[in-house]
N, C-alpha and C positions, 0 to 999 in steps of 0.2 A: 427708474421711478423712485419718488420717496416713501419710505415706509411712514405708516401712520402713527404706529404705536411710539410711546417718547421711548427714549431710554431715559430711565432713571439715577439722578447722580446724587450722592450722601456727601454733604459738606462736612468735615471735623474744623471746626474751629473756623469764628468770624471775626477775628480781628482785624489788626490792619490789610492783610494779602486776603483772608478769607473774605470779608464785607467787600472788595472788590471783584471777585469773583464772583459773588452772587450778582453783586447788580454788572457785569459784564452778559451774564447768560439772559440775566432779565431783559438787558437795553438791546442786546442783541441775536436775541433768538432765534428771528428770523433767516439771520444769517449764518449763525453756526449751523440751523437745520438745513441749508441748502449745501454747507461744505461737508455736513458729516452724511448727508442721506436721509434723515432722521431727526425730530425733534429733540432736546434733551429738557429732560425735567428736573425741576429741583427737588427733591422727595424730602429730602431731610437736612436739617444743621445741627450740627451737635456744640453745646456752649455750655460754659463752666457758669455763667451768669442769665439765669434767664429772663430775667427784670430786667436787664439792658434793653432801651428800644432801638429796633434795627431797621431803618426807613428801607425800604424794597421788599421785605421777607415777610410772610403773615409770621404770626406769632403761633397759627395750628404744625408749622414746620420745625418748630424750635424746640429742642430737646436736651435734659441732659445726661440722657441715657445713649452714651454713645455705641457701648457694647450693643445694645437692642438694637439701634439705629443699624451697625453693620450686619448682624445674623437676619434680615427680615427676608432675603433671600430675592426679594423684588427689585434688588438692586443693582445697578450695570456698572456703576464704576464709583469708586469711594476716593473723593480728594482729601488728603489728610495735610494741612496746614497748622497743626496745634504744637508740632516743634517737640523735639528730646525723647527720650530712650522710652522711658513708659509713660502713660499707656499706650503711645503710639505704635510701638514694635506688637504688644497683643491685637491691638487693633485694628492693623494693617493684614497679619496673620489670618484674623479670623475672617476679615473681609474676603480673601482669597479663600477659605474654607468653605464660606458660603455663595460663591459664586462669581463676585465682582474683582473686577482691574483695578488697580490702583495707581494714582495720581498723586505725589507726594514733593514737598518742600523742604523734606527735612535733612537735612549734610548733617546734622550730628549724629542721629540715626545710618543712616548709611555709611558712614565713615567710622562707627562703632562696630555694624552690625549688620553691613549688607549682606552677607553673605547667605543669611538668614533668611531675611526676604526673598533674596533672589531664588531660592531652595523652595520656599513657601508658594510664589508665583510659578516656579514651572511643576512643581508636583501636582498645582491646582489646574494648570496649563490657563493661566492668568496672565493679567498685562502688567509690568511694573516700569513706570515712568518717571521722570524726575531730572527736567530739565530745571526747574526752579531750585533746585538745591545748590548750582552754584550760579554766579554771575546774576541773578536778573533776568531782566531781559534779554539778554546776549543768548542766540543760540549758539550752543558749545557744546551742550552734551550728545546730541542729536549728529551732529555733525562728525563727532567723536568715535561714536557708536555707529554711524552709519555710513556718512561721507566718507569718509577716511579708514573706512573699513578693509577694503583692499591695498592700502597703503603700511607701510613703517613708517610709526611715529616713534622719535628718537627725543625728542623734549617740549615740556610743556612751561612756558615762562610767564608770571604775569601778576598783574594786580587785580585780586580779588574780593577786597574787601574796601569799599568806598569811605568810612571812617578813617580808616589809616592813610589812604591816600590823600583825605581833605586836610588832616591834622599836617602830614609831612607837608601838602603843597605849600600851605597858610603859611609853616615854618622855612620854607624855601624862598615865597617871595617877597615876604615883609621881614625875614630874621626874629621872629617871635620863637621864645621859647617851646618846650610842650606842653608846659602844664595851661599859659597861655593858650595855644592852637587849640587843647583839648576845650577848654572852657568854653571856647568860640563856636568847634566844633558840638557842644551839648546843647548852646543858646539856641543854635540852627537847628536841632532836630536829627543833627547827622551820627551823633552820639548817645548813648543811652545814658540812664542815671549810672548804674554800674558796668561801665565800659569794658570791663576787664577782658571777655571774650574777644573783643575787637582788637584793642591797643596789646595784649599780651597774645598774639597770634593764634589764639584757639580755632577762631571764626573760619581762617585760610588754612590753617591745617587740616581741617575736615576735607575743606573743598579740594584743597590738594591732594589727601588720600584718596578721594571721589577720582578726579582726574585721572592721577598716575594710573590706578585700578582700569580703568577705561581704555586709555592710550596705549600702556604697556600690557594689558591682556594677563593680568596677573591681580590676587588677590595684596592689596593696600589698606592695611588699616589704620586707624590716626594714629596710635602709638609707636606706628612705623615714622610716623613723619618728625624729623628734629624740628624745632619751635624756638622760633625767639623773637620775644613782642617789639614794638620802638618806644619804650619808658624812658630807654636810657640814650636816646638820639637826642644830640643835643645841637642848640642852633651854631655853635663851632664847629661841629659835624658838618653841617650843612653849610658854612663856611667852606671849610676844606674842600666837599667835593665841587664848589663852586671853582674853583682854584685848579683843582682837576679838569674842570670842562666837564662836570658831573653834577647829577643831583640826585638824592636819596630817596629810593622806594621801598616800600615791605614787599616783598615778593614770594611769591611762593613757585617753587622749580621742582619739577619733577623731572627728571635724565635718565634715559636708557645708558648703560656701561658702555666704553668704547669697544671691550670684546662683544656686548650682548648679552654677557651670561647673569647680570644683576641689573635693579634699577635704585634710585633714591629718591624724596622726595622730603623737600625740606621750606621750612617757611623762615624768612630773618628779614634785615634790614640790609638794604646793598646799595652803596652808590651805582648809578649806570651811566655811561656819555649822555651828554645833550644828544647826540645824535641818533641815540638808539628811539625806534617807535614809542616806547613805554616813557619814554622822560617827559613825553608831551602829555603825557594822560592828566588831566587835572581837574581839583572839587573831587569830589565824590563818585567819579564815574570809575569802570574799571574797564581792562584791557589782559586780552591775554594773547599770547604769541603760540603760535603751534610751530616744529621744525617736523619736515615728514620727508622718506628717502626721496618720494616719487612729484609728490603734492609743492615740495619744496617749505619757504616762510609762509605763515598763513596769519593775520592777525583780526582777533574779534573786540571790537571796542561797542560800550555802551553803558547804560546805566544799571549800577550793579545791585541796588535794591532798592525798596519802599512798594508802597501797596500797589498801584497800578503797572510798573515794569514788572513784579514778579506776576503778579495775577496775569500779564500775558502769556509766560512763559508756561503757565498751569494751564490757562485754556489751548495752547497749542498741543500741548501734549493730552488734554483732555479731546477733542478733538480726534487726533490719532488714535488714542484709544477706544475713542466708539466707531470710527471708522473699520477698525480689527476687530469689534464685536459683530459689526454687519456683515464682517465677510468670513465670521469663525475662524479667525485666524489672529497670531500672537506675531508682537514687534520683537527685537533683537531682546533676548533674555543676558544670564552674564556670562562673559567669554573671560576665561581666566585660565587659559590651557596652558599658557607658558609655565605657571608656576615658578616666578623669575625672584628669587629671593631680593629682599630689600637691605641694602648697606647699610650700615651705621654713617651718620656723621662725619667721623674721623677719616675712612676712607675718601670721601668724596675730593677731587681735588678744585681749589678754588685759589682766588687772588687775595689778599690781605693790606686794608691801609691802616698804618699805626702810627700814632702818635704819642710820643715820649714826650715827657717834662726832663730832663737832664740838668747835668753838671756841665759850667759854661767855659770849658778846660781842654787844651791839646788833647786826644787821644779816646776821647769819646765815644768817637764814630768808628774809629779801627776796633774796639771794645765789642759794639750792638752790630758791626759787621761780622765778629769773628762769631757770636751767638747764634747769626743766622746762617752761616757756613756750617757750624758745629751741627745744625739740625739738618742739613740738606734744604735749606729755604733758599732761592737764589733772588736777588733786591731789584728789582725794575731801576727803581729812581727813588732818590735818599732828596729832603730839603732840609737844613738846619739854620735857624735864625737864635742868636743870641743875645743877651744885656744882662748886666750889671751879675755877675756872676750864673746866672739861669737861662736855659736855652730849652727850646724845642727842635724835636727831630721827627720827621715827619717820613717813613719809608712806606712806600709801596714794591710789594712782590711780584714775582712773577706765581704762575699756579703752579700748585702743589698739595699733598694732601693734607687735611684739616687739620688730623693730628699734627702732626710736625710743627702746621703753623702756632695752631695750640703750645706747645711742645716749646717751641723760642719765646711764645711771649711768658711762660712762666719764668723762663732762664731771664729774660731781659730784665724780669721784675726784682731778681737777686743781684742783680750788677749792683757795687755800691754807688756809681753814677749816674744809675735811672732812680731820679727821682718820684717818677709814678707813669701810669702809661692813662694817658689823658680818654685816648680812645680807639677803638679797633673797631673796624667792619669792612664786610666784603667786600670785592668788587665783581661786578657780572658785565655782561653783558656785552660784550669785547665781537 
């Protein structure tokens, strides 16, 4: 039997995502009520610019006082889509204190201080759901928190930023340089006017922190994630990747150490074989590869951003939280029982693709090989081309600690026969 008294929802933020949430709540009200077991009512919308016309939202619901809205006491669920650290953190914890559960899309806050939010939710017996914080419409958080809760996840590898994937895809398919590809991404609306958060890897790093924490049942903060952007990736790098039968992607990689005693989380460009499923992810799409002990290899694919896709994830969480509210229950909270340390990047075992500009004369290859040997790094393949006294040397290594590889590169720079290091890139996805 359906309950007639509606569950009241407060919406914090009414931008691209928030406006879509409000629209779906209105246009699909009957379906949502049937799925939840009670009607849901939009009881208030907190915004910064109240004078802006918002189609489908009654003016009397709009307020600039978000604090008063979450303190009302009759709000069942607060949907937070304003982003940033503050005032979002204070508004969410205040909502818990006044009896509301929370659905959030705030990756930055969850990566920076998720522990505070989890603790506040548990203290007040409320839900904290955040499917929309990672990979847009792709169901990923709930499978990791619930579907794989009985399994042991060892690795999460994925493309979690649509802007950077669009740029790299453009470079790979057309031979365009980074700047040209970024300009097109901006013109098409895939990149913000200030693309720093995307192209420097901050956005992907926040998502990696969230994924690692859930996958490995340990606390991983944004500062624990090694981060490199794609601004140094060149058309020459893309060409080198093609010659190796690879492509270049900006990857978020979360791994459990082989001995199970630590985890790592990192974001950086990497070459991956064209045979790997992630290599075929095009345009602004996202895809995440999960490797679990019993389930094996799973891939999640779909649109990773945008108003409607992200709103879909928000509404999915809203339905789950409202069902919990009716059942007087709560969903999964923080699981950090393993308390595993996060290893620094230097301890991560990786492969490198290194392109050197060298003098075209006898003995250069022997000198370079000696440097690799002195640092304990084994060479997998090497390719040399020379003309008119100048040459290029491309070396692909076997797997070795990242610190050893970095030390090798620094030593190579000191050789008289090495004119410069043209590019360095990790190789993943074997």
